[in-house]
TIROBA-577559 format. One line per 3 residues: number of its first residue (from 1); for each residue x, y, z of N, C-alpha, C, CB. Coordinates in nm, 2 decimals, padded with zeros to 4 digits. Glycine has a CB too. Layout:
NUM> X Y Z X Y Z X Y Z X Y Z  ...
REM end
This chain:
1> 03.85 05.65 -01.81 03.88 05.75 -01.71 03.92 05.89 -01.78 03.99 05.71 -01.62  03.99 05.88 -01.89 04.03 06.00 -01.95 03.91 06.08 -02.00 04.13 05.97 -02.07  03.80 06.02 -02.04 03.68 06.09 -02.09 03.62 06.17 -01.98 03.58 05.99 -02.14
4> 03.62 06.11 -01.85 03.57 06.19 -01.74 03.66 06.30 -01.71 03.55 06.09 -01.62  03.79 06.28 -01.71 03.88 06.39 -01.68 03.87 06.50 -01.78 04.03 06.33 -01.67  03.86 06.46 -01.91 03.84 06.56 -02.01 03.72 06.64 -01.99 03.84 06.50 -02.15
7> 03.61 06.58 -01.95 03.48 06.65 -01.92 03.50 06.74 -01.81 03.37 06.55 -01.90  03.56 06.69 -01.70 03.58 06.78 -01.58 03.67 06.90 -01.60 03.64 06.69 -01.46  03.77 06.88 -01.69 03.86 06.99 -01.72 03.80 07.09 -01.82 03.99 06.94 -01.78
10> 03.69 07.05 -01.89 03.63 07.14 -01.99 03.49 07.18 -01.97 03.64 07.07 -02.12  03.43 07.13 -01.86 03.29 07.16 -01.84 03.26 07.31 -01.82 03.23 07.08 -01.73  03.35 07.39 -01.76 03.32 07.53 -01.75 03.32 07.59 -01.89 03.43 07.60 -01.67
13> 03.41 07.55 -01.98 03.42 07.60 -02.11 03.29 07.57 -02.19 03.54 07.55 -02.19  03.24 07.44 -02.17 03.12 07.40 -02.24 03.00 07.48 -02.19 03.09 07.25 -02.22  02.99 07.50 -02.06 02.88 07.58 -02.00 02.89 07.72 -02.05 02.88 07.57 -01.85
16> 03.01 07.78 -02.05 03.03 07.92 -02.09 02.98 07.94 -02.23 03.17 07.96 -02.07  03.02 07.84 -02.32 02.98 07.85 -02.46 02.82 07.85 -02.47 03.04 07.74 -02.54  02.76 07.76 -02.39 02.62 07.75 -02.39 02.55 07.88 -02.34 02.57 07.63 -02.30
19> 02.60 07.93 -02.23 02.55 08.06 -02.18 02.56 08.17 -02.28 02.62 08.09 -02.05  02.68 08.18 -02.34 02.71 08.28 -02.44 02.61 08.27 -02.56 02.85 08.28 -02.48  02.59 08.14 -02.61 02.50 08.12 -02.72 02.36 08.16 -02.68 02.50 07.97 -02.76
22> 02.31 08.12 -02.56 02.18 08.16 -02.52 02.17 08.31 -02.51 02.15 08.10 -02.38  02.27 08.38 -02.45 02.26 08.53 -02.44 02.26 08.59 -02.58 02.38 08.58 -02.37  02.33 08.53 -02.68 02.33 08.59 -02.81 02.19 08.58 -02.88 02.43 08.51 -02.90
25> 02.13 08.46 -02.86 02.00 08.44 -02.92 01.89 08.53 -02.85 01.96 08.29 -02.90  01.89 08.53 -02.72 01.79 08.61 -02.65 01.81 08.76 -02.67 01.80 08.58 -02.50  01.93 08.81 -02.67 01.95 08.95 -02.69 01.92 08.99 -02.84 02.10 08.99 -02.66
28> 01.95 08.90 -02.93 01.92 08.92 -03.07 01.76 08.93 -03.09 01.97 08.81 -03.17  01.69 08.84 -03.02 01.55 08.85 -03.02 01.50 08.98 -02.96 01.49 08.73 -02.93  01.56 09.02 -02.85 01.52 09.15 -02.79 01.54 09.27 -02.88 01.60 09.17 -02.66
31> 01.65 09.27 -02.95 01.68 09.38 -03.05 01.58 09.38 -03.16 01.83 09.36 -03.10  01.55 09.26 -03.21 01.45 09.25 -03.32 01.32 09.30 -03.27 01.45 09.11 -03.38  01.28 09.25 -03.16 01.15 09.29 -03.10 01.14 09.44 -03.08 01.11 09.22 -02.98
34> 01.25 09.50 -03.03 01.25 09.64 -02.99 01.25 09.73 -03.11 01.36 09.67 -02.90  01.34 09.70 -03.20 01.36 09.80 -03.31 01.28 09.77 -03.44 01.51 09.80 -03.35  01.23 09.65 -03.46 01.15 09.62 -03.57 01.00 09.62 -03.54 01.19 09.48 -03.63
37> 00.96 09.56 -03.42 00.82 09.55 -03.39 00.78 09.65 -03.28 00.79 09.41 -03.34  00.87 09.74 -03.23 00.84 09.84 -03.13 00.78 09.77 -03.01 00.75 09.94 -03.18  00.83 09.66 -02.97 00.78 09.59 -02.85 00.90 09.53 -02.78 00.68 09.47 -02.89
40> 00.89 09.53 -02.64 01.01 09.48 -02.57 00.95 09.38 -02.46 01.09 09.59 -02.50  01.04 09.29 -02.43 01.01 09.19 -02.33 01.10 09.20 -02.21 01.01 09.05 -02.39  01.05 09.20 -02.09 01.14 09.20 -01.97 01.22 09.07 -01.96 01.06 09.23 -01.85
43> 01.16 08.96 -01.99 01.22 08.83 -01.96 01.35 08.82 -02.04 01.12 08.72 -01.99  01.36 08.86 -02.16 01.48 08.84 -02.24 01.59 08.92 -02.18 01.45 08.88 -02.39  01.57 09.04 -02.15 01.68 09.12 -02.09 01.72 09.07 -01.96 01.64 09.27 -02.08
46> 01.62 09.04 -01.88 01.65 08.99 -01.74 01.72 08.86 -01.74 01.52 08.98 -01.66  01.68 08.76 -01.82 01.74 08.63 -01.83 01.88 08.64 -01.88 01.66 08.54 -01.91  01.91 08.73 -01.98 02.04 08.75 -02.03 02.13 08.81 -01.92 02.04 08.84 -02.15
49> 02.08 08.91 -01.84 02.16 08.97 -01.74 02.20 08.87 -01.63 02.07 09.09 -01.68  02.10 08.79 -01.59 02.13 08.69 -01.48 02.23 08.59 -01.53 02.00 08.63 -01.43  02.21 08.55 -01.66 02.30 08.45 -01.71 02.44 08.50 -01.73 02.25 08.40 -01.85
52> 02.45 08.63 -01.76 02.58 08.70 -01.77 02.66 08.70 -01.64 02.56 08.84 -01.82  02.58 08.71 -01.53 02.65 08.70 -01.40 02.71 08.57 -01.38 02.55 08.73 -01.28  02.64 08.46 -01.41 02.69 08.33 -01.40 02.81 08.31 -01.50 02.58 08.22 -01.43
55> 02.79 08.36 -01.62 02.90 08.35 -01.72 03.03 08.41 -01.67 02.85 08.42 -01.85  03.02 08.53 -01.61 03.14 08.60 -01.56 03.22 08.52 -01.46 03.11 08.74 -01.51  03.15 08.47 -01.36 03.21 08.40 -01.25 03.26 08.26 -01.30 03.12 08.38 -01.13
58> 03.18 08.20 -01.39 03.23 08.07 -01.44 03.35 08.08 -01.52 03.11 08.01 -01.53  03.36 08.19 -01.60 03.48 08.21 -01.69 03.60 08.25 -01.60 03.46 08.31 -01.80  03.58 08.31 -01.49 03.69 08.34 -01.39 03.75 08.21 -01.35 03.64 08.43 -01.27
61> 03.67 08.11 -01.32 03.72 07.98 -01.28 03.80 07.92 -01.40 03.61 07.89 -01.24  03.74 07.93 -01.52 03.81 07.88 -01.64 03.94 07.95 -01.66 03.72 07.90 -01.76  03.95 08.08 -01.63 04.08 08.15 -01.64 04.18 08.10 -01.55 04.06 08.30 -01.62
64> 04.14 08.06 -01.43 04.23 08.00 -01.33 04.29 07.87 -01.39 04.17 07.98 -01.19  04.20 07.79 -01.44 04.23 07.66 -01.50 04.34 07.67 -01.61 04.11 07.58 -01.55  04.31 07.77 -01.69 04.40 07.79 -01.81 04.52 07.88 -01.78 04.32 07.85 -01.93
67> 04.53 07.93 -01.66 04.63 08.02 -01.61 04.63 08.15 -01.70 04.77 07.96 -01.62  04.51 08.20 -01.72 04.49 08.31 -01.81 04.46 08.45 -01.74 04.38 08.28 -01.91  04.46 08.45 -01.61 04.44 08.57 -01.54 04.55 08.67 -01.57 04.42 08.55 -01.39
70> 04.52 08.80 -01.58 04.62 08.90 -01.60 04.69 08.92 -01.47 04.55 09.03 -01.65  04.82 08.92 -01.48 04.91 08.95 -01.36 05.03 09.03 -01.40 04.94 08.82 -01.29  05.08 09.10 -01.31 05.20 09.18 -01.34 05.32 09.09 -01.29 05.20 09.32 -01.26
73> 05.40 09.04 -01.39 05.50 08.95 -01.35 05.64 09.02 -01.37 05.50 08.83 -01.44  05.65 09.15 -01.38 05.78 09.21 -01.40 05.86 09.19 -01.27 05.76 09.36 -01.43  05.80 09.20 -01.16 05.87 09.18 -01.03 05.92 09.04 -01.02 05.78 09.22 -00.91
76> 05.84 08.95 -01.06 05.88 08.81 -01.05 06.00 08.77 -01.13 05.77 08.72 -01.09  06.03 08.85 -01.24 06.14 08.82 -01.33 06.28 08.85 -01.26 06.13 08.90 -01.45  06.28 08.94 -01.16 06.40 08.97 -01.10 06.44 08.87 -00.99 06.40 09.11 -01.04
79> 06.35 08.79 -00.94 06.38 08.69 -00.84 06.42 08.56 -00.90 06.26 08.68 -00.75  06.49 08.48 -00.82 06.52 08.34 -00.87 06.39 08.26 -00.88 06.62 08.27 -00.77  06.39 08.16 -00.96 06.27 08.08 -00.99 06.21 08.03 -00.87 06.31 07.97 -01.09
82> 06.29 07.98 -00.77 06.23 07.92 -00.65 06.15 08.03 -00.57 06.34 07.86 -00.56  06.21 08.14 -00.56 06.14 08.25 -00.49 06.02 08.30 -00.56 06.24 08.37 -00.46  06.03 08.31 -00.69 05.91 08.35 -00.77 05.80 08.25 -00.76 05.95 08.37 -00.92
85> 05.84 08.12 -00.76 05.74 08.02 -00.74 05.67 08.03 -00.60 05.81 07.88 -00.75  05.75 08.06 -00.50 05.70 08.08 -00.37 05.60 08.20 -00.36 05.81 08.10 -00.27  05.63 08.31 -00.43 05.55 08.42 -00.43 05.42 08.39 -00.50 05.62 08.54 -00.51
88> 05.42 08.31 -00.61 05.30 08.28 -00.68 05.21 08.18 -00.59 05.34 08.20 -00.81  05.28 08.09 -00.53 05.20 08.00 -00.44 05.14 08.08 -00.32 05.30 07.89 -00.38  05.21 08.17 -00.27 05.15 08.26 -00.16 05.03 08.34 -00.22 05.26 08.36 -00.11
91> 05.04 08.39 -00.34 04.93 08.46 -00.40 04.81 08.37 -00.41 04.97 08.52 -00.53  04.83 08.25 -00.46 04.72 08.15 -00.47 04.66 08.12 -00.34 04.77 08.02 -00.54  04.74 08.11 -00.23 04.69 08.08 -00.10 04.60 08.19 -00.05 04.80 08.05 00.00
94> 04.65 08.31 -00.08 04.56 08.43 -00.04 04.43 08.43 -00.12 04.64 08.56 -00.06  04.44 08.39 -00.25 04.32 08.38 -00.33 04.23 08.28 -00.28 04.36 08.35 -00.48  04.28 08.17 -00.23 04.19 08.07 -00.17 04.12 08.12 -00.04 04.28 07.94 -00.13
97> 04.20 08.20 00.04 04.13 08.26 00.16 04.02 08.36 00.12 04.24 08.34 00.24  04.05 08.43 00.01 03.94 08.52 -00.04 03.82 08.44 -00.09 04.00 08.61 -00.16  03.84 08.34 -00.16 03.73 08.26 -00.22 03.65 08.19 -00.11 03.79 08.15 -00.32
100> 03.72 08.14 -00.01 03.65 08.08 00.11 03.56 08.18 00.18 03.76 08.02 00.21  03.61 08.30 00.19 03.53 08.41 00.26 03.41 08.44 00.17 03.62 08.53 00.27  03.43 08.45 00.04 03.32 08.48 -00.05 03.22 08.36 -00.04 03.37 08.50 -00.19
103> 03.26 08.24 -00.05 03.17 08.12 -00.04 03.09 08.13 00.09 03.25 07.99 -00.05  03.16 08.15 00.20 03.09 08.15 00.33 02.98 08.26 00.33 03.19 08.17 00.44  03.02 08.38 00.31 02.92 08.49 00.32 02.82 08.49 00.21 03.00 08.62 00.32
106> 02.85 08.45 00.09 02.75 08.45 -00.01 02.65 08.34 00.01 02.82 08.44 -00.15  02.69 08.23 00.07 02.60 08.12 00.11 02.50 08.17 00.21 02.68 08.00 00.16  02.55 08.24 00.31 02.46 08.30 00.41 02.36 08.39 00.35 02.54 08.37 00.52
109> 02.41 08.47 00.25 02.32 08.57 00.18 02.22 08.49 00.10 02.41 08.66 00.09  02.26 08.39 00.03 02.16 08.31 -00.05 02.06 08.24 00.04 02.24 08.20 -00.13  02.10 08.20 00.16 02.00 08.14 00.25 01.90 08.24 00.29 02.07 08.08 00.38
112> 01.94 08.36 00.32 01.85 08.47 00.35 01.75 08.50 00.24 01.92 08.60 00.39  01.80 08.50 00.12 01.71 08.53 00.00 01.62 08.41 -00.02 01.80 08.55 -00.13  01.67 08.29 00.00 01.58 08.17 -00.01 01.47 08.17 00.09 01.66 08.04 00.01
115> 01.50 08.21 00.22 01.40 08.22 00.32 01.30 08.33 00.30 01.46 08.24 00.46  01.34 08.44 00.23 01.25 08.55 00.20 01.17 08.52 00.08 01.34 08.68 00.18  01.20 08.41 00.01 01.13 08.37 -00.11 01.12 08.48 -00.22 00.99 08.33 -00.07
118> 01.23 08.55 -00.24 01.23 08.65 -00.34 01.24 08.59 -00.48 01.35 08.74 -00.32  01.16 08.64 -00.57 01.17 08.60 -00.71 01.19 08.72 -00.80 01.03 08.52 -00.75  01.25 08.70 -00.92 01.27 08.81 -01.01 01.13 08.84 -01.07 01.37 08.77 -01.12
121> 01.12 08.97 -01.10 00.99 09.02 -01.16 00.97 08.98 -01.30 00.99 09.17 -01.15  01.07 08.98 -01.38 01.05 08.95 -01.52 01.03 08.80 -01.56 01.17 09.00 -01.60  01.11 08.72 -01.50 01.10 08.58 -01.54 01.05 08.48 -01.43 01.24 08.53 -01.59
124> 01.04 08.54 -01.31 00.99 08.46 -01.20 01.08 08.35 -01.14 00.86 08.39 -01.24  01.21 08.37 -01.17 01.31 08.27 -01.11 01.34 08.31 -00.97 01.44 08.27 -01.20  01.35 08.21 -00.88 01.39 08.25 -00.74 01.53 08.32 -00.75 01.39 08.12 -00.65
127> 01.54 08.43 -00.67 01.66 08.51 -00.68 01.78 08.43 -00.62 01.64 08.64 -00.61  01.76 08.34 -00.53 01.87 08.27 -00.47 01.95 08.19 -00.58 01.82 08.17 -00.36  01.88 08.15 -00.69 01.95 08.08 -00.80 02.04 08.17 -00.87 01.84 08.02 -00.90
130> 02.00 08.30 -00.88 02.09 08.40 -00.95 02.21 08.42 -00.86 02.01 08.53 -00.97  02.19 08.44 -00.73 02.30 08.47 -00.64 02.38 08.35 -00.60 02.24 08.53 -00.51  02.34 08.23 -00.63 02.42 08.11 -00.61 02.54 08.11 -00.70 02.33 07.98 -00.63
133> 02.55 08.20 -00.80 02.67 08.20 -00.88 02.79 08.23 -00.80 02.65 08.31 -00.99  02.77 08.31 -00.70 02.89 08.35 -00.61 02.95 08.23 -00.54 02.85 08.46 -00.51  02.87 08.16 -00.45 02.93 08.05 -00.38 02.97 07.93 -00.47 02.84 08.00 -00.27
136> 02.89 07.90 -00.57 02.92 07.79 -00.66 03.05 07.81 -00.74 02.80 07.76 -00.75  03.05 07.93 -00.80 03.17 07.95 -00.89 03.30 07.98 -00.81 03.14 08.07 -00.98  03.28 08.04 -00.69 03.40 08.06 -00.61 03.45 07.93 -00.55 03.37 08.16 -00.49
139> 03.36 07.84 -00.52 03.40 07.70 -00.47 03.47 07.63 -00.59 03.28 07.62 -00.43  03.42 07.65 -00.71 03.49 07.60 -00.83 03.63 07.66 -00.85 03.40 07.62 -00.95  03.64 07.79 -00.82 03.77 07.86 -00.83 03.87 07.79 -00.73 03.75 08.01 -00.80
142> 03.82 07.76 -00.61 03.91 07.70 -00.51 03.96 07.57 -00.56 03.83 07.67 -00.38  03.87 07.49 -00.62 03.92 07.36 -00.68 04.02 07.38 -00.79 03.80 07.28 -00.74  04.00 07.48 -00.88 04.09 07.51 -00.99 04.22 07.57 -00.93 04.03 07.61 -01.08
145> 04.22 07.64 -00.82 04.34 07.69 -00.76 04.43 07.58 -00.71 04.31 07.80 -00.65  04.36 07.48 -00.65 04.43 07.36 -00.60 04.50 07.29 -00.72 04.34 07.27 -00.52  04.43 07.28 -00.83 04.49 07.22 -00.95 04.61 07.30 -00.99 04.38 07.21 -01.06
148> 04.60 07.43 -00.99 04.72 07.51 -01.03 04.83 07.49 -00.94 04.68 07.66 -01.04  04.80 07.49 -00.80 04.91 07.46 -00.71 04.97 07.33 -00.72 04.85 07.47 -00.56  04.89 07.23 -00.76 04.95 07.09 -00.79 05.05 07.10 -00.90 04.84 06.99 -00.81
151> 05.01 07.17 -01.01 05.09 07.18 -01.13 05.22 07.26 -01.09 05.02 07.25 -01.24  05.21 07.36 -01.01 05.33 07.45 -00.98 05.42 07.37 -00.88 05.28 07.58 -00.92  05.36 07.31 -00.77 05.45 07.25 -00.67 05.49 07.11 -00.70 05.37 07.25 -00.54
154> 05.40 07.03 -00.74 05.43 06.89 -00.76 05.49 06.86 -00.90 05.31 06.80 -00.74  05.43 06.92 -01.00 05.48 06.89 -01.14 05.59 06.99 -01.18 05.36 06.89 -01.23  05.62 07.09 -01.10 05.72 07.19 -01.13 05.70 07.25 -01.27 05.86 07.12 -01.13
157> 05.57 07.28 -01.30 05.54 07.35 -01.42 05.61 07.48 -01.44 05.38 07.37 -01.43  05.67 07.50 -01.56 05.74 07.63 -01.58 05.65 07.75 -01.55 05.80 07.63 -01.72  05.71 07.85 -01.49 05.63 07.97 -01.47 05.61 08.05 -01.60 05.70 08.06 -01.36
160> 05.51 08.13 -01.60 05.49 08.21 -01.72 05.60 08.30 -01.75 05.36 08.30 -01.70  05.67 08.35 -01.64 05.79 08.43 -01.67 05.90 08.36 -01.73 05.84 08.49 -01.53  05.92 08.23 -01.69 06.02 08.14 -01.75 05.99 08.12 -01.90 06.03 08.01 -01.68
163> 05.87 08.10 -01.94 05.83 08.08 -02.08 05.85 08.20 -02.16 05.68 08.03 -02.09  05.81 08.32 -02.10 05.83 08.45 -02.17 05.98 08.48 -02.19 05.76 08.56 -02.09  06.06 08.45 -02.09 06.21 08.47 -02.11 06.27 08.38 -02.22 06.28 08.45 -01.97
166> 06.22 08.26 -02.23 06.27 08.17 -02.33 06.23 08.22 -02.47 06.22 08.03 -02.31  06.11 08.28 -02.48 06.07 08.33 -02.61 06.14 08.45 -02.66 05.92 08.35 -02.61  06.20 08.52 -02.56 06.28 08.64 -02.60 06.41 08.60 -02.65 06.29 08.74 -02.48
REM end
């Protein structure tokens, strides 16, 4: 069971590394073709661009999992820990509402693009696959936010402000 849990907790990271590696190879190829052979390919630039969109949203989910999003916690330091914890939980609940809204409307948008049968010009990929990054990754963010909430509420994980205060 721990192998499955380890995979589920790290699959965004593995995908992100794969996406980044692919982008590195394809963009290096594009640079070599453009500057050495004076030839350029649309597919390399376009595939890297679309993969970068997926990469950004996927790593946003990863940042939630690792609690690595940038936040201003100076205000939280002046409140007692219980109140600060409540403020953080409220922030996560608002983030869930935002993600649910994005999932809903981006799914409708993807359905419209699917029905219109739009494809990218350079690589011929259906455009709904590119735009599916929004609902898929925001749904994943919702899952990761619930994991963070579980750690904060049930496991009483120390807040980042508590850890920073201990290090001072």
